[in-house]
C-alpha positions as CSV (number, residue, x, y, z in Angstrom):
1,X,164.1,69.8,-45.2
2,X,160.7,68.5,-43.9
3,X,159.2,68.5,-40.6
4,X,155.8,67.2,-39.2
5,X,155.0,68.3,-36.1
6,X,152.1,66.3,-34.5
7,X,149.0,67.9,-34.8
8,X,147.2,66.8,-31.2
9,X,148.0,64.9,-28.8
10,X,147.1,61.2,-29.5
11,X,145.2,59.5,-26.4
12,X,145.7,55.6,-24.9
13,X,142.0,54.9,-25.6
14,X,142.7,56.0,-29.2
15,X,145.3,53.8,-29.6
16,X,143.4,50.6,-28.7
17,X,140.7,51.3,-30.0
18,X,142.0,51.4,-33.3
19,X,142.5,47.7,-33.9
20,X,139.5,46.8,-33.0
21,X,137.2,48.8,-35.0
22,X,139.6,48.4,-38.5
23,X,139.7,44.7,-37.6
24,X,135.4,44.9,-37.2
25,X,135.0,46.7,-40.5
26,X,137.5,44.8,-42.8
27,X,135.5,41.5,-41.4
28,X,132.6,43.0,-42.3
29,X,133.2,44.3,-45.4
30,X,135.4,41.7,-46.6
31,X,136.0,38.8,-45.1
32,X,138.4,36.8,-46.6
33,X,140.7,38.9,-45.5
34,X,140.0,39.2,-42.1
35,X,142.7,36.8,-40.8
36,X,145.3,38.1,-42.3
37,X,144.1,42.4,-40.8
38,X,143.8,40.3,-37.7
39,X,146.9,39.2,-37.1
40,X,147.9,43.2,-38.0
41,X,145.5,45.0,-35.7
42,X,146.1,41.8,-32.7
43,X,149.8,43.0,-33.3
44,X,149.2,46.4,-33.0
45,X,146.8,46.3,-30.6
46,X,149.7,43.7,-28.1
47,X,152.3,46.6,-28.6
48,X,150.0,49.7,-27.3
49,X,149.3,47.6,-24.5
50,X,152.1,46.0,-23.1
């Protein structure tokens, strides 16, 4: 059986900033998929904030 341990504690700030940064980077690199990734990351952001 595989045991997966968490390497370090992830802060709330990192959990909030990650979807924002990913959305910005994807929007700059692949503008055609920006709405799809934006909605996905918006859902992740709502889950972390609320």
